[in-house]
Biopython code that builds the backbone (N, CA, C, O; Angstrom):
import numpy as np
from Bio.PDB.StructureBuilder import StructureBuilder

atoms = [
    (1, "MET", "N", (225.376, 195.156, 14.717)),
    (1, "MET", "CA", (225.120, 194.062, 15.630)),
    (1, "MET", "C", (224.615, 194.600, 16.972)),
    (1, "MET", "O", (223.818, 193.948, 17.645)),
    (2, "ARG", "N", (225.069, 195.761, 17.345)),
    (2, "ARG", "CA", (224.623, 196.358, 18.601)),
    (2, "ARG", "C", (223.105, 196.502, 18.626)),
    (2, "ARG", "O", (222.460, 196.277, 19.651)),
    (3, "HIS", "N", (222.550, 196.882, 17.478)),
    (3, "HIS", "CA", (221.098, 197.037, 17.367)),
    (3, "HIS", "C", (220.394, 195.708, 17.677)),
    (3, "HIS", "O", (219.385, 195.700, 18.382)),
    (4, "LEU", "N", (220.907, 194.602, 17.167)),
    (4, "LEU", "CA", (220.302, 193.295, 17.426)),
    (4, "LEU", "C", (220.396, 192.914, 18.898)),
    (4, "LEU", "O", (219.434, 192.402, 19.471)),
    (5, "VAL", "N", (221.542, 193.159, 19.507)),
    (5, "VAL", "CA", (221.723, 192.839, 20.928)),
    (5, "VAL", "C", (220.749, 193.657, 21.776)),
    (5, "VAL", "O", (220.183, 193.142, 22.740)),
    (6, "GLU", "N", (220.553, 194.924, 21.421)),
    (6, "GLU", "CA", (219.601, 195.762, 22.143)),
    (6, "GLU", "C", (218.172, 195.243, 22.002)),
    (6, "GLU", "O", (217.321, 195.514, 22.850)),
    (7, "GLN", "N", (217.912, 194.495, 20.929)),
    (7, "GLN", "CA", (216.580, 193.939, 20.691)),
    (7, "GLN", "C", (216.429, 192.532, 21.284)),
    (7, "GLN", "O", (215.425, 191.862, 21.043)),
    (8, "GLY", "N", (217.421, 192.088, 22.055)),
    (8, "GLY", "CA", (217.319, 190.791, 22.721)),
    (8, "GLY", "C", (218.023, 189.639, 22.034)),
    (8, "GLY", "O", (217.928, 188.500, 22.492)),
    (9, "TRP", "N", (218.734, 189.910, 20.937)),
    (9, "TRP", "CA", (219.497, 188.874, 20.267)),
    (9, "TRP", "C", (220.782, 188.605, 21.036)),
    (9, "TRP", "O", (221.301, 189.487, 21.719)),
    (10, "ARG", "N", (221.292, 187.387, 20.922)),
    (10, "ARG", "CA", (222.548, 187.020, 21.587)),
    (10, "ARG", "C", (223.536, 186.512, 20.544)),
    (10, "ARG", "O", (223.202, 185.658, 19.723)),
    (11, "ARG", "N", (224.739, 187.038, 20.582)),
    (11, "ARG", "CA", (225.775, 186.582, 19.653)),
    (11, "ARG", "C", (226.364, 185.279, 20.175)),
    (11, "ARG", "O", (226.835, 185.212, 21.310)),
    (12, "LEU", "N", (226.334, 184.242, 19.336)),
    (12, "LEU", "CA", (226.909, 182.947, 19.692)),
    (12, "LEU", "C", (228.291, 182.770, 19.080)),
    (12, "LEU", "O", (229.097, 181.978, 19.570)),
    (13, "GLY", "N", (228.559, 183.497, 18.025)),
    (13, "GLY", "CA", (229.865, 183.397, 17.383)),
    (13, "GLY", "C", (230.006, 184.371, 16.241)),
    (13, "GLY", "O", (229.023, 184.824, 15.655)),
    (14, "GLN", "N", (231.269, 184.687, 15.932)),
    (14, "GLN", "CA", (231.567, 185.584, 14.825)),
    (14, "GLN", "C", (232.792, 185.037, 14.115)),
    (14, "GLN", "O", (233.778, 184.679, 14.760)),
    (15, "ASN", "N", (232.736, 184.970, 12.784)),
    (15, "ASN", "CA", (233.813, 184.392, 11.980)),
    (15, "ASN", "C", (234.180, 182.995, 12.476)),
    (15, "ASN", "O", (235.349, 182.692, 12.717)),
    (16, "VAL", "N", (233.174, 182.163, 12.621)),
    (16, "VAL", "CA", (233.316, 180.815, 13.160)),
    (16, "VAL", "C", (233.716, 179.857, 12.046)),
    (16, "VAL", "O", (233.090, 179.842, 10.987)),
    (17, "ARG", "N", (234.758, 179.053, 12.279)),
    (17, "ARG", "CA", (235.172, 178.026, 11.330)),
    (17, "ARG", "C", (234.536, 176.710, 11.738)),
    (17, "ARG", "O", (234.694, 176.262, 12.873)),
    (18, "ALA", "N", (233.817, 176.092, 10.812)),
    (18, "ALA", "CA", (233.171, 174.804, 11.069)),
    (18, "ALA", "C", (233.042, 174.060, 9.750)),
    (18, "ALA", "O", (232.497, 174.595, 8.785)),
    (19, "GLY", "N", (233.530, 172.850, 9.706)),
    (19, "GLY", "CA", (233.417, 172.057, 8.487)),
    (19, "GLY", "C", (234.140, 172.662, 7.299)),
    (19, "GLY", "O", (233.714, 172.484, 6.158)),
    (20, "GLY", "N", (235.239, 173.382, 7.555)),
    (20, "GLY", "CA", (235.988, 174.009, 6.474)),
    (20, "GLY", "C", (235.332, 175.252, 5.908)),
    (20, "GLY", "O", (235.716, 175.732, 4.842)),
    (21, "VAL", "N", (234.342, 175.776, 6.621)),
    (21, "VAL", "CA", (233.579, 176.945, 6.172)),
    (21, "VAL", "C", (233.668, 178.021, 7.245)),
    (21, "VAL", "O", (233.680, 177.717, 8.438)),
    (22, "GLU", "N", (233.730, 179.271, 6.822)),
    (22, "GLU", "CA", (233.646, 180.358, 7.797)),
    (22, "GLU", "C", (232.222, 180.907, 7.787)),
    (22, "GLU", "O", (231.702, 181.326, 6.752)),
    (23, "ILE", "N", (231.607, 180.894, 8.969)),
    (23, "ILE", "CA", (230.268, 181.462, 9.141)),
    (23, "ILE", "C", (230.464, 182.844, 9.742)),
    (23, "ILE", "O", (231.066, 182.982, 10.807)),
    (24, "ASP", "N", (229.958, 183.867, 9.065)),
    (24, "ASP", "CA", (230.213, 185.246, 9.483)),
    (24, "ASP", "C", (229.666, 185.539, 10.874)),
    (24, "ASP", "O", (230.391, 186.041, 11.732)),
    (25, "LEU", "N", (228.403, 185.232, 11.101)),
    (25, "LEU", "CA", (227.773, 185.484, 12.406)),
    (25, "LEU", "C", (226.837, 184.340, 12.749)),
    (25, "LEU", "O", (226.151, 183.798, 11.883)),
    (26, "ILE", "N", (226.819, 183.985, 14.013)),
    (26, "ILE", "CA", (225.812, 183.056, 14.514)),
    (26, "ILE", "C", (225.147, 183.768, 15.679)),
    (26, "ILE", "O", (225.792, 184.119, 16.667)),
    (27, "MET", "N", (223.838, 183.975, 15.544)),
    (27, "MET", "CA", (223.075, 184.716, 16.544)),
    (27, "MET", "C", (221.915, 183.856, 17.036)),
    (27, "MET", "O", (221.518, 182.893, 16.380)),
    (28, "ARG", "N", (221.389, 184.213, 18.178)),
    (28, "ARG", "CA", (220.161, 183.576, 18.675)),
    (28, "ARG", "C", (219.152, 184.684, 18.897)),
    (28, "ARG", "O", (219.397, 185.615, 19.664)),
    (29, "ASP", "N", (218.010, 184.582, 18.221)),
    (29, "ASP", "CA", (217.007, 185.640, 18.336)),
    (29, "ASP", "C", (216.204, 185.469, 19.626)),
    (29, "ASP", "O", (216.325, 184.439, 20.288)),
    (30, "PRO", "N", (215.397, 186.445, 19.991)),
    (30, "PRO", "CA", (214.643, 186.371, 21.250)),
    (30, "PRO", "C", (213.715, 185.158, 21.350)),
    (30, "PRO", "O", (213.374, 184.732, 22.454)),
    (31, "ALA", "N", (213.308, 184.602, 20.213)),
    (31, "ALA", "CA", (212.429, 183.422, 20.228)),
    (31, "ALA", "C", (213.215, 182.118, 20.376)),
    (31, "ALA", "O", (212.615, 181.046, 20.460)),
    (32, "GLY", "N", (214.556, 182.196, 20.408)),
    (32, "GLY", "CA", (215.379, 181.009, 20.570)),
    (32, "GLY", "C", (215.865, 180.390, 19.278)),
    (32, "GLY", "O", (216.494, 179.332, 19.306)),
    (33, "VAL", "N", (215.590, 181.021, 18.141)),
    (33, "VAL", "CA", (216.023, 180.509, 16.849)),
    (33, "VAL", "C", (217.498, 180.862, 16.646)),
    (33, "VAL", "O", (217.898, 182.011, 16.830)),
    (34, "VAL", "N", (218.300, 179.867, 16.266)),
    (34, "VAL", "CA", (219.697, 180.111, 15.924)),
    (34, "VAL", "C", (219.738, 180.582, 14.476)),
    (34, "VAL", "O", (219.210, 179.926, 13.579)),
    (35, "VAL", "N", (220.373, 181.729, 14.265)),
    (35, "VAL", "CA", (220.400, 182.360, 12.947)),
    (35, "VAL", "C", (221.853, 182.406, 12.459)),
    (35, "VAL", "O", (222.716, 183.034, 13.073)),
    (36, "PHE", "N", (222.093, 181.719, 11.337)),
    (36, "PHE", "CA", (223.397, 181.757, 10.687)),
    (36, "PHE", "C", (223.344, 182.888, 9.672)),
    (36, "PHE", "O", (222.533, 182.860, 8.746)),
    (37, "VAL", "N", (224.211, 183.889, 9.847)),
    (37, "VAL", "CA", (224.147, 185.103, 9.035)),
    (37, "VAL", "C", (225.347, 185.172, 8.101)),
    (37, "VAL", "O", (226.496, 185.129, 8.542)),
    (38, "GLU", "N", (225.069, 185.278, 6.816)),
    (38, "GLU", "CA", (226.107, 185.510, 5.814)),
    (38, "GLU", "C", (226.117, 187.007, 5.514)),
    (38, "GLU", "O", (225.094, 187.573, 5.131)),
    (39, "VAL", "N", (227.272, 187.646, 5.688)),
    (39, "VAL", "CA", (227.410, 189.084, 5.455)),
    (39, "VAL", "C", (228.101, 189.277, 4.108)),
    (39, "VAL", "O", (229.180, 188.732, 3.876)),
    (40, "ARG", "N", (227.481, 190.049, 3.225)),
    (40, "ARG", "CA", (228.019, 190.289, 1.890)),
    (40, "ARG", "C", (228.005, 191.777, 1.585)),
    (40, "ARG", "O", (227.120, 192.504, 2.037)),
    (41, "ALA", "N", (228.995, 192.228, 0.813)),
    (41, "ALA", "CA", (229.064, 193.626, 0.401)),
    (41, "ALA", "C", (229.501, 193.698, -1.058)),
    (41, "ALA", "O", (230.367, 192.941, -1.497)),
    (42, "ARG", "N", (228.904, 194.598, -1.787)),
    (42, "ARG", "CA", (229.275, 194.864, -3.174)),
    (42, "ARG", "C", (229.117, 196.365, -3.411)),
    (42, "ARG", "O", (228.153, 196.981, -2.958)),
    (43, "GLY", "N", (230.061, 196.926, -4.113)),
    (43, "GLY", "CA", (229.993, 198.345, -4.438)),
    (43, "GLY", "C", (229.097, 198.634, -5.615)),
    (43, "GLY", "O", (228.694, 199.774, -5.844)),
    (44, "SER", "N", (228.785, 197.584, -6.364)),
    (44, "SER", "CA", (227.983, 197.761, -7.572)),
    (44, "SER", "C", (226.975, 196.625, -7.691)),
    (44, "SER", "O", (227.220, 195.508, -7.235)),
    (45, "ALA", "N", (225.857, 196.924, -8.302)),
    (45, "ALA", "CA", (224.846, 195.897, -8.552)),
    (45, "ALA", "C", (225.019, 195.303, -9.946)),
    (45, "ALA", "O", (224.128, 194.617, -10.448)),
    (46, "ARG", "N", (226.146, 195.564, -10.559)),
    (46, "ARG", "CA", (226.411, 195.145, -11.942)),
    (46, "ARG", "C", (226.166, 193.654, -12.161)),
    (46, "ARG", "O", (225.619, 193.267, -13.194)),
    (47, "TYR", "N", (226.554, 192.828, -11.222)),
    (47, "TYR", "CA", (226.384, 191.376, -11.366)),
    (47, "TYR", "C", (225.317, 190.838, -10.415)),
    (47, "TYR", "O", (225.379, 189.679, -10.006)),
    (48, "GLY", "N", (224.349, 191.663, -10.066)),
    (48, "GLY", "CA", (223.253, 191.222, -9.224)),
    (48, "GLY", "C", (223.324, 191.712, -7.796)),
    (48, "GLY", "O", (222.366, 191.537, -7.042)),
    (49, "GLY", "N", (224.422, 192.317, -7.402)),
    (49, "GLY", "CA", (224.532, 192.868, -6.065)),
    (49, "GLY", "C", (224.983, 191.855, -5.030)),
    (49, "GLY", "O", (225.239, 190.692, -5.343)),
    (50, "ALA", "N", (225.076, 192.318, -3.789)),
    (50, "ALA", "CA", (225.605, 191.505, -2.696)),
    (50, "ALA", "C", (224.726, 190.308, -2.376)),
    (50, "ALA", "O", (225.235, 189.195, -2.237)),
    (51, "ALA", "N", (223.444, 190.505, -2.258)),
    (51, "ALA", "CA", (222.550, 189.403, -1.895)),
    (51, "ALA", "C", (222.561, 188.310, -2.959)),
    (51, "ALA", "O", (222.517, 187.122, -2.638)),
    (52, "ALA", "N", (222.618, 188.714, -4.216)),
    (52, "ALA", "CA", (222.620, 187.742, -5.307)),
    (52, "ALA", "C", (223.915, 186.936, -5.369)),
    (52, "ALA", "O", (223.970, 185.896, -6.026)),
    (53, "SER", "N", (224.950, 187.412, -4.690)),
    (53, "SER", "CA", (226.232, 186.697, -4.721)),
    (53, "SER", "C", (226.243, 185.459, -3.826)),
    (53, "SER", "O", (227.231, 184.724, -3.808)),
    (54, "VAL", "N", (225.178, 185.219, -3.094)),
    (54, "VAL", "CA", (225.079, 184.011, -2.270)),
    (54, "VAL", "C", (224.403, 182.948, -3.133)),
    (54, "VAL", "O", (223.199, 182.710, -3.040)),
    (55, "GLY", "N", (225.219, 182.325, -3.971)),
    (55, "GLY", "CA", (224.717, 181.342, -4.922)),
    (55, "GLY", "C", (224.567, 179.958, -4.308)),
    (55, "GLY", "O", (224.752, 179.768, -3.106)),
    (56, "ALA", "N", (224.229, 179.000, -5.156)),
    (56, "ALA", "CA", (223.972, 177.628, -4.708)),
    (56, "ALA", "C", (225.189, 177.006, -4.030)),
    (56, "ALA", "O", (225.054, 176.308, -3.025)),
    (57, "HIS", "N", (226.371, 177.258, -4.577)),
    (57, "HIS", "CA", (227.591, 176.694, -3.981)),
    (57, "HIS", "C", (227.823, 177.261, -2.575)),
    (57, "HIS", "O", (228.137, 176.514, -1.647)),
    (58, "LYS", "N", (227.670, 178.555, -2.422)),
    (58, "LYS", "CA", (227.866, 179.196, -1.114)),
    (58, "LYS", "C", (226.806, 178.716, -0.118)),
    (58, "LYS", "O", (227.123, 178.454, 1.042)),
    (59, "ARG", "N", (225.558, 178.602, -0.562)),
    (59, "ARG", "CA", (224.501, 178.113, 0.322)),
    (59, "ARG", "C", (224.802, 176.695, 0.803)),
    (59, "ARG", "O", (224.603, 176.388, 1.978)),
    (60, "ALA", "N", (225.277, 175.834, -0.088)),
    (60, "ALA", "CA", (225.615, 174.458, 0.285)),
    (60, "ALA", "C", (226.744, 174.442, 1.309)),
    (60, "ALA", "O", (226.705, 173.664, 2.262)),
    (61, "ARG", "N", (227.743, 175.289, 1.122)),
    (61, "ARG", "CA", (228.862, 175.360, 2.078)),
    (61, "ARG", "C", (228.375, 175.852, 3.446)),
    (61, "ARG", "O", (228.786, 175.325, 4.480)),
    (62, "LEU", "N", (227.508, 176.852, 3.447)),
    (62, "LEU", "CA", (226.982, 177.367, 4.719)),
    (62, "LEU", "C", (226.147, 176.312, 5.441)),
    (62, "LEU", "O", (226.215, 176.190, 6.664)),
    (63, "ARG", "N", (225.370, 175.562, 4.691)),
    (63, "ARG", "CA", (224.589, 174.477, 5.303)),
    (63, "ARG", "C", (225.519, 173.450, 5.956)),
    (63, "ARG", "O", (225.271, 172.989, 7.070)),
    (64, "ARG", "N", (226.584, 173.103, 5.247)),
    (64, "ARG", "CA", (227.541, 172.132, 5.788)),
    (64, "ARG", "C", (228.196, 172.679, 7.062)),
    (64, "ARG", "O", (228.309, 171.966, 8.059)),
    (65, "GLY", "N", (228.620, 173.925, 7.026)),
    (65, "GLY", "CA", (229.228, 174.530, 8.208)),
    (65, "GLY", "C", (228.265, 174.593, 9.376)),
    (65, "GLY", "O", (228.649, 174.329, 10.515)),
    (66, "ALA", "N", (227.015, 174.942, 9.103)),
    (66, "ALA", "CA", (225.997, 175.008, 10.161)),
    (66, "ALA", "C", (225.762, 173.623, 10.762)),
    (66, "ALA", "O", (225.622, 173.489, 11.978)),
    (67, "ALA", "N", (225.719, 172.596, 9.917)),
    (67, "ALA", "CA", (225.502, 171.231, 10.410)),
    (67, "ALA", "C", (226.641, 170.800, 11.332)),
    (67, "ALA", "O", (226.405, 170.197, 12.379)),
    (68, "VAL", "N", (227.870, 171.112, 10.940)),
    (68, "VAL", "CA", (229.020, 170.766, 11.782)),
    (68, "VAL", "C", (228.960, 171.531, 13.093)),
    (68, "VAL", "O", (229.203, 170.960, 14.156)),
    (69, "TRP", "N", (228.638, 172.813, 13.028)),
    (69, "TRP", "CA", (228.553, 173.628, 14.248)),
    (69, "TRP", "C", (227.465, 173.082, 15.177)),
    (69, "TRP", "O", (227.662, 173.014, 16.390)),
    (70, "LEU", "N", (226.324, 172.696, 14.611)),
    (70, "LEU", "CA", (225.213, 172.186, 15.420)),
    (70, "LEU", "C", (225.530, 170.843, 16.082)),
    (70, "LEU", "O", (224.910, 170.494, 17.087)),
    (71, "MET", "N", (226.482, 170.086, 15.534)),
    (71, "MET", "CA", (226.867, 168.817, 16.158)),
    (71, "MET", "C", (227.435, 169.035, 17.556)),
    (71, "MET", "O", (227.410, 168.131, 18.391)),
    (72, "ARG", "N", (227.940, 170.219, 17.804)),
    (72, "ARG", "CA", (228.511, 170.552, 19.121)),
    (72, "ARG", "C", (227.442, 171.015, 20.111)),
    (72, "ARG", "O", (227.725, 171.193, 21.296)),
    (73, "TRP", "N", (226.230, 171.207, 19.629)),
    (73, "TRP", "CA", (225.139, 171.718, 20.459)),
    (73, "TRP", "C", (224.761, 170.685, 21.507)),
    (73, "TRP", "O", (224.603, 169.505, 21.192)),
    (74, "ARG", "N", (224.619, 171.111, 22.722)),
    (74, "ARG", "CA", (224.201, 170.205, 23.798)),
    (74, "ARG", "C", (222.680, 170.223, 23.891)),
    (74, "ARG", "O", (222.071, 171.291, 23.953)),
    (75, "GLY", "N", (222.078, 169.062, 23.902)),
    (75, "GLY", "CA", (220.629, 168.972, 23.966)),
    (75, "GLY", "C", (220.022, 168.882, 22.582)),
    (75, "GLY", "O", (220.728, 168.766, 21.580)),
    (76, "PRO", "N", (218.700, 168.936, 22.546)),
    (76, "PRO", "CA", (218.025, 168.844, 21.248)),
    (76, "PRO", "C", (218.389, 170.042, 20.375)),
    (76, "PRO", "O", (218.522, 171.156, 20.881)),
    (77, "PRO", "N", (218.550, 169.827, 19.070)),
    (77, "PRO", "CA", (218.922, 170.949, 18.209)),
    (77, "PRO", "C", (217.837, 172.019, 18.189)),
    (77, "PRO", "O", (216.648, 171.701, 18.163)),
    (78, "PRO", "N", (218.242, 173.276, 18.202)),
    (78, "PRO", "CA", (217.277, 174.376, 18.190)),
    (78, "PRO", "C", (216.758, 174.609, 16.774)),
    (78, "PRO", "O", (217.356, 174.138, 15.807)),
    (79, "PRO", "N", (215.650, 175.332, 16.651)),
    (79, "PRO", "CA", (215.232, 175.748, 15.309)),
    (79, "PRO", "C", (216.302, 176.688, 14.743)),
    (79, "PRO", "O", (216.913, 177.460, 15.482)),
    (80, "CYS", "N", (216.519, 176.616, 13.437)),
    (80, "CYS", "CA", (217.569, 177.410, 12.789)),
    (80, "CYS", "C", (217.049, 178.038, 11.508)),
    (80, "CYS", "O", (216.042, 177.614, 10.940)),
    (81, "ARG", "N", (217.772, 179.067, 11.072)),
    (81, "ARG", "CA", (217.495, 179.645, 9.765)),
    (81, "ARG", "C", (218.773, 180.322, 9.259)),
    (81, "ARG", "O", (219.728, 180.536, 10.006)),
    (82, "PHE", "N", (218.753, 180.646, 7.971)),
    (82, "PHE", "CA", (219.883, 181.310, 7.331)),
    (82, "PHE", "C", (219.426, 182.689, 6.855)),
    (82, "PHE", "O", (218.478, 182.808, 6.078)),
    (83, "ASP", "N", (220.109, 183.722, 7.331)),
    (83, "ASP", "CA", (219.819, 185.093, 6.915)),
    (83, "ASP", "C", (220.996, 185.621, 6.111)),
    (83, "ASP", "O", (222.116, 185.126, 6.239)),
    (84, "VAL", "N", (220.742, 186.622, 5.287)),
    (84, "VAL", "CA", (221.796, 187.325, 4.567)),
    (84, "VAL", "C", (221.717, 188.795, 4.960)),
    (84, "VAL", "O", (220.647, 189.402, 4.928)),
    (85, "LEU", "N", (222.851, 189.349, 5.324)),
    (85, "LEU", "CA", (222.981, 190.775, 5.612)),
    (85, "LEU", "C", (223.818, 191.348, 4.480)),
    (85, "LEU", "O", (225.017, 191.086, 4.392)),
    (86, "ALA", "N", (223.188, 192.129, 3.615)),
    (86, "ALA", "CA", (223.853, 192.639, 2.420)),
    (86, "ALA", "C", (224.028, 194.151, 2.505)),
    (86, "ALA", "O", (223.110, 194.887, 2.867)),
    (87, "PHE", "N", (225.219, 194.582, 2.164)),
    (87, "PHE", "CA", (225.496, 196.008, 2.035)),
    (87, "PHE", "C", (225.426, 196.316, 0.548)),
    (87, "PHE", "O", (226.327, 195.975, -0.218)),
    (88, "GLU", "N", (224.339, 196.967, 0.157)),
    (88, "GLU", "CA", (224.051, 197.236, -1.247)),
    (88, "GLU", "C", (224.114, 198.737, -1.512)),
    (88, "GLU", "O", (223.224, 199.478, -1.092)),
    (89, "GLN", "N", (225.141, 199.182, -2.195)),
    (89, "GLN", "CA", (225.281, 200.576, -2.611)),
    (89, "GLN", "C", (224.981, 201.564, -1.486)),
    (89, "GLN", "O", (224.184, 202.487, -1.653)),
    (90, "GLY", "N", (225.625, 201.360, -0.346)),
    (90, "GLY", "CA", (225.494, 202.286, 0.765)),
    (90, "GLY", "C", (224.304, 202.060, 1.676)),
    (90, "GLY", "O", (224.091, 202.840, 2.604)),
    (91, "ARG", "N", (223.527, 201.022, 1.442)),
    (91, "ARG", "CA", (222.408, 200.743, 2.344)),
    (91, "ARG", "C", (222.500, 199.300, 2.824)),
    (91, "ARG", "O", (223.112, 198.449, 2.179)),
    (92, "ILE", "N", (221.881, 199.047, 3.965)),
    (92, "ILE", "CA", (221.890, 197.717, 4.563)),
    (92, "ILE", "C", (220.570, 197.023, 4.243)),
    (92, "ILE", "O", (219.490, 197.577, 4.446)),
    (93, "VAL", "N", (220.684, 195.813, 3.743)),
    (93, "VAL", "CA", (219.506, 195.009, 3.425)),
    (93, "VAL", "C", (219.605, 193.713, 4.224)),
    (93, "VAL", "O", (220.546, 192.941, 4.044)),
    (94, "TRP", "N", (218.630, 193.473, 5.111)),
    (94, "TRP", "CA", (218.584, 192.255, 5.921)),
    (94, "TRP", "C", (217.552, 191.330, 5.294)),
    (94, "TRP", "O", (216.385, 191.697, 5.154)),
    (95, "LEU", "N", (217.980, 190.131, 4.916)),
    (95, "LEU", "CA", (217.080, 189.161, 4.305)),
    (95, "LEU", "C", (216.898, 187.993, 5.261)),
    (95, "LEU", "O", (217.682, 187.044, 5.235)),
    (96, "PRO", "N", (215.862, 188.052, 6.113)),
    (96, "PRO", "CA", (215.626, 186.944, 7.046)),
    (96, "PRO", "C", (215.151, 185.704, 6.287)),
    (96, "PRO", "O", (214.400, 185.788, 5.316)),
    (97, "ASP", "N", (215.615, 184.560, 6.765)),
    (97, "ASP", "CA", (215.242, 183.277, 6.166)),
    (97, "ASP", "C", (215.468, 183.316, 4.653)),
    (97, "ASP", "O", (214.596, 182.948, 3.866)),
    (98, "ALA", "N", (216.667, 183.775, 4.268)),
    (98, "ALA", "CA", (217.007, 183.986, 2.857)),
    (98, "ALA", "C", (217.014, 182.690, 2.063)),
    (98, "ALA", "O", (216.706, 182.685, 0.871)),
    (99, "PHE", "N", (217.364, 181.596, 2.720)),
    (99, "PHE", "CA", (217.310, 180.279, 2.069)),
    (99, "PHE", "C", (217.139, 179.235, 3.143)),
    (99, "PHE", "O", (217.441, 179.471, 4.313)),
    (100, "GLY", "N", (216.655, 178.085, 2.740)),
    (100, "GLY", "CA", (216.344, 177.025, 3.694)),
    (100, "GLY", "C", (217.421, 175.961, 3.780)),
    (100, "GLY", "O", (218.510, 176.107, 3.225)),
    (101, "ILE", "N", (217.100, 174.900, 4.479)),
    (101, "ILE", "CA", (218.015, 173.786, 4.662)),
    (101, "ILE", "C", (218.300, 173.103, 3.317)),
    (101, "ILE", "O", (219.402, 172.601, 3.094)),
    (102, "VAL", "N", (217.316, 173.087, 2.437)),
    (102, "VAL", "CA", (217.493, 172.545, 1.083)),
    (102, "VAL", "C", (216.964, 173.565, 0.083)),
    (102, "VAL", "O", (216.090, 174.370, 0.406)),
    (103, "ASP", "N", (217.503, 173.523, -1.136)),
    (103, "ASP", "CA", (217.009, 174.427, -2.198)),
    (103, "ASP", "C", (215.760, 173.879, -2.834)),
    (103, "ASP", "O", (215.206, 174.500, -3.741)),
]
sb = StructureBuilder()
sb.init_structure("model")
sb.init_model(0)
sb.init_chain("A")
sb.init_seg("    ")
for serial, (resi, resn, name, xyz) in enumerate(atoms, 1):
    if name == "N":
        sb.init_residue(resn, " ", resi, " ")
    sb.init_atom(name, np.array(xyz, "f"), 0.0, 1.0, " ", f" {name:<3s}", serial, name[0])
structure = sb.get_structure()
């Protein structure tokens, strides 16, 4: 996360509970986009790896949590996206805009 802050990102929240969902990270990038980040780790790619573990059910829950969190936003809602930060067999994989508001 330090790397992102050095690049102009701002942390808005970490392990945030909203709508019965825990959102791992909420960041704002230098362009003003609010980024909801799901952090996943897997020691093995046997079942598709960390990134593949963010299935339809998890995406729906994250969307619901993001919507509840955004209800607290003052002013017009900012542009948003969902990223996945996956730890795959000892390496970090960042998937920007990993999924949208709808599948």
